[in-house]
N, C-alpha and C positions, 0 to 999 in steps of 0.2 A: 501492346498488349490490347485484348480484345476489349469491347464494350462493356459484357456484362462482366468482366474481371475486375474494370473501372469501377463499375456501379458497386461490386462486391465490397472493392475495398473501401468505397467512399461510407457502406452500409456499418461494416465494422469500425471503421474508424469513429460513425457516431457511436456505438457500443462502448468504445473505449473512453470516448468524452463522457459517457454516463458512469464507469467505472471511476472515473479520476475523477467527479464531481463530489460521487456517495462517499468514495472513500475519504478523501483529503480536507472533509469539512470535519473528519473527528480531531483537528487541529484545533479548532473552535472548541468543540464537545470537550474536552479533555478537561479546562479551566473551567468553564459552564456548571458540567456534574459535579466538578469538587465542589463547588460553592452552595449550589443548589440541595447535594446531599451530602455535604459536610463530609467529604471524605479528605485519607490518607493521599497521598502522591501516588502510591504503589495502588490504591483502589482507583484512581483518577485513571491510572492506565489500563484498568480493565476495560476503557471502552475500545481500544484498541484489541483486547486479547479477544470481545466478544463477536467483534467483526471478524478477525481473522481465524479464529480455532473452528469455524463455520466450514472453511477450505479443507480441513482434516477430516471433518466428521460428515461432507458431504460432497467432497470429491469423486469418489469411485461411487457413490449413487447416480453422480451426475455423469459420471462416464456412460454408465448403462442406462441412462434417460437418453443420452446421445446416441447410441447404439442403435435403440429401440426407436426413436421417435425422428432422430436426423440432426442435423445442426440449426437448421433453421427453427424447427418448431421448438426446442431448446432452449434456443437463445428466447423466442417468443416467452414460455413459461418462466426463465428467469425473471426477464421484468415485471410479470404477472405478480411473482413473488416479491421481490422489492418494494413494489407498490403495496402491499398486503403488510411489509414490514415498518413501509413509512406510515402507515393508517396505527402502528400499536403504538406511533409515540403520542396519540390523543389520551388515551387511558394512562398512559405512563406519566406524561404531564399532570394531568389530571390527580392521580394519585400521589402523587411526586415521590414514585417508589424504584428504586436503582435498578432493583432486579427486571421491572418491566423495561425500564429504558432498554439494560443487555438484552431482553428478549426481542425489543423490537430490530437491535441492533445485528444480533443473530442472524435474525429473518433473513432483514437485508441481505447479511452478508450470505446467506444459503442461495437467494438469487444470484447474486454475482458469483458466487460457486458457479452456476450453472452456466453463465455466460461466460466466464473465464474458460470454463474448460470446454468450451466448443469454440470462441473466439482466438483463442490462442493458438492452438495448433492448427486451426483454421487459415487464419492470417500465413503462419509459418510455413505451411505448405503448398499456399497457392500459386508458390514460382518454384524457382530453383532454391536451394536450401543456403548457397552460399550467399545469397543476398538476403536470406529469412531476417538478418540484423538490421536491413535498411527499410524492411518492411515494416517491422514492428516498431523500428524507431520513428516513424511517419505516424503509429498510432501513439505512440508517446507524448509524441505533441500536441495530438488533440486531447489525451489523457491527462498532462499536466497543466495547458490550459485551461480545460473544466475543472483542476484542483484548483489554481489560482483563483478562478471566479469563486467555486466554490466556500476555499476559504476567508476570500472579499465578503462575499452577500451573509453568510452565516457569521462570519465574525463579526461584522456590523449588525446584526439581527441577535445575537446573542452575546455578546460582549460588550454591547453598549451599556456605559452606565456600572457596571459589574465593580469597578476600585470602589464607587460609592457605596455600592449594598454592601461589598466586606467590611467598609469602614463601618456600616449603621450596624452590620450584625454583632460586632461587638457591645454596642451600648445600649440599645433597644433589650426592649422585657420580650419574655416569651413568646407571648402572643402577635407582637408587632414583626418578630424575628419569622412566624410563618407566613404572616401574612407576604410578608417582603418577598420570601422564598417560594412560595404559590404564584404571585405575580410573575416572577423571574419563570419558574418553570412552564406557566401556560406560553409564553412567549415563542416556545418549538412548536406550536398547536398549527398556524397557519403554514408555516413552510413548508413543513410535511405534509401537511393535507394535499398543498401544490403540487409539492413534488408525487405524492402518489397517483394523484391526477394524470399527471406528465406521465408516468413510468407505464400507467394501465394503458394510457393511448399508444405508445409505443411499443408494448407487446404485443397490440392488436394488429399493428400496420407492418411490423418485423414478419406477423405469420404471413403477409402474402408478399412480402418483400423478393426480388430477383436473385436469388442467391444461388451460386452454382452449385453441385455436388463437387466435392475435392475426394481424392484417392489416395491413402499416403503410401502405397504401394507401389504406385506412379511416380509420384513424387519426389520419392525417397531415395535415392540413388547410393550407393553405398557401397565399401570394399570388405562390407562384413558378412558374414557369413548366416544370414537370415534363414534363410531355408529350413538349416538345420537345428536353431535354435528352438528350444519347447519352451523356455520360460524367461519372462524381463530380470529374474536375478542373474543371468548369463550376460549381463550388459553393466560390468561396473563401472562405466562411464556415466551411465543414466544416475545410478544410486548417488554417486559425487556431483553429479550435476543437480539432484535433489537437494543434498544439503548445502552446497553452494548459495541457491536459491532460498534456502531457509534463512541461512545467514542473513543475505542481502536483503528480503523485504523488513526483517527485522530489523536491519540499520537504517534501511529506507524511511520507515516508519517512526524511530527516531527521530531521523534527520529532520520529516517534517513535521510529525504531531508534537514535538519535544520542543521546539524553537519558540515559541508563543508562551509556553509556561517558563522558559530558560529565561526569555527577556523580561517576565515579572519578577523572577527571583531576582535578578539581576537589579531590580531596581527601576526598569523601565516599564512607563504606565501602560495599561492596558490597549488606552487608545493609540497607543505607536505599537506595541508588540502585536495586537492582531494583525498586523500585515508583513509579520516575519515569515509565514509560510510562502506567501508568494514568493519572497526572496529565494527560497530553495527551490520552488518550482520554476523561478524564471530560470535558475541555474541551468534545471533540467532541461527546459526547451530550448536553450542555448547550444546545449550539448547534442540533444537530440538533434538539432538541426544540422550541425557538423557530423553527425552517424551518416545522414541521409545521403550528405554531399560526398562523405569521403569511403562509404561502406560500399559494396567490397572494391572499387575500383584502385582507391590509393592505402587503404587500410584493410586488412584482414579483421576478422570478428575476433579472433582469438588474440591478437593484439590488442585490442578494444579493449577488450577484458583485462589484459596484465595493465595497461596503463590505469583504467579504472580502479585496481585494485590499489596499484600505488599510490594513485592522489586519495583514495580513503584512508589509508595509513598516515599519509602525511597531513591532511587537513585534520584529522584526529588529533594527532599530537598537537598541532599548534591550535586548536581549541581547546586544551588542558594547558597549554602553556603562554595564552595570553588571557588577556581578561574585557571587560565591558563588552561595548559594542562593537571591538574589533572580533573577540572569542564569538561571538553571535555570526557574525559575517562568517565565519568558518565553520558552522555550520551550516549555512545558508550554501556553502561551498560546497559539501558534501551531497550536495544537489548534482554538482559536476562529476562526482567520484559516482554515483550512482546511474546516471542517466542509463550508459549502453551496457549495464550488466546485466537484466532482464533482455533487453535484445539479443544479445551474444549468449548467454546459456541457454537460451531455449533453441535455436538451430544448431549449436554445437553438441547438446543433447539430442535433440529427436534424430540427429544424423546416424542412419541406417538402421531403425529399428521397423521400418516395415509395418507389418500386419500389428504390430506390440506399440504402435506409436498412441493411438485414443487412449489406452490402459497407463501407459508413459505418462502422456499429457497430464491425468487427473494424479498421478502420482508429484507433477511438478507444480500444480496448482494445490495440492496438498503442503506444498513447502511454502505455501504463503503463511500456513500457521506462525511461520518465524515473528509474523507481526501480533501476534497474541501470545509469546514465549517471551521475546528477547526485550519489550518495551516495559512488561511489568518488571523484569530482573532490575532494568534500568531505574524504574521508581523505587524499587527496595533498596536499591544501592543510595538513592539520595536520600531516603530514609534514615539507613545505618550509617550513612556519612553524617548525616545533619548531627544525629541525636549524640555523634561521637566529635564533635564540634561542641557543644551546647555543653556537653560534659566539663570541656576545656574552658568552659565558662565564654565561651564567640557569644555574640548576640545572634538572635533569634533569623533576623535579615542576614547577617552576615555569614552564619552557621548553613543557611538556606543555597547562597548564593557559590560557597565554596563546595560546598555539597554536590550540588548541580554541575559544577563545571567539571570537577573530579571523575564525575561519575561514566563521562562520555568514552573514559577508558576501555568500557566492554564493547567497542567496536572494533581495536584493534584485531582480535583474534578474527573475528567476523569477516573482514575485509583480506587476512592474510592468509587464510583458507581459499576466498575466493581467488587469489594469486595463485594457488597452489592447483585450483581447475585448471586457470590460465592458462599456468607451464607443461602441466603433467594429468593431470586427473582427466580430461576430456579425450585423452587419448587411449586408457586402459583398455577398451573394446577392439583396438585397431587390429589386425591381422600382423604379426611379426613377420 
């Protein structure tokens, strides 16, 4: 591989580190926001929604920006927008206003949308498509290491002492309650100011980075008759790939962002539960490493996708049918099932799209909205199931634990569709 391409891979690896750090701190933000804004389970999962819904709204504008500005300048703009989003956390914390927090998260999500819309197709077509999953797996290692660090750092900063705060909130008067919540809310200011500074500096640096241009038409060998296609609607495998990614991102967000709240619901202290997201991420990193070693020499991308989907179904069944820390470990094990889905779906979906690659990439980025839709549904299931158990006379603590465990069934249809795509869906545009 030429030196400029090695440099490009290192730079994009750094960008994936940023994606991971910013995205996976949501696992700590969800219980944090639930406390300081006194939210229900469903409302607290809007933290994930605010981030991921930006991918639906901004992906096509991001694609347009990339066509006009190029990959490198667009990445620089994305980082600066993320820095602006981090700064909005300051007035949000001062006012302790949930809608402002959600706006800040949405702005950061907008910046990430631009970065993801540029970086994912860039790394996919930087070399042969049959090894695309391998390159994205390398990106995934960086992404999840960053996510583990982000989860640990923000878990320690935001969730330290939250159990005592929650206990005090039930016994103090209204003025003391407001003071406690305001103090807790202000703890996010310094971390996000530091984040904003770092993102802004990186945004300036990436503008001058030596990133070579890539051309989808040259790197996208295929047996599809692209020259005679006039619309992306003529590629059914693309649309099934978008659905597969939509469901996958929802499943991944639940696996990573719910595990801390799930541990707390099962009666585990926050001081211990705050480390649980790291379990999921470590499982993903280990699987990414396997993907780098095995794909494509020993394992085809579509085979890796089949195995991932089957494991997702299996681990979900085990979550529901076990209890306590064992059940938590199976939530973490979803990291194994999730790791190679994104790396495999991207090259399988972009195969043969040629001149349609940038638009298709925007659609795939829009599929990240699965993280905005499916986790709140999961939260609503918990709230609904909890109410049913309370009506049966179950205690509040036990009702939450049972409801949380049972609600993971929402993942089974997600992994089932991914399995369909791995077996058949990715072939739908191929010539007969």
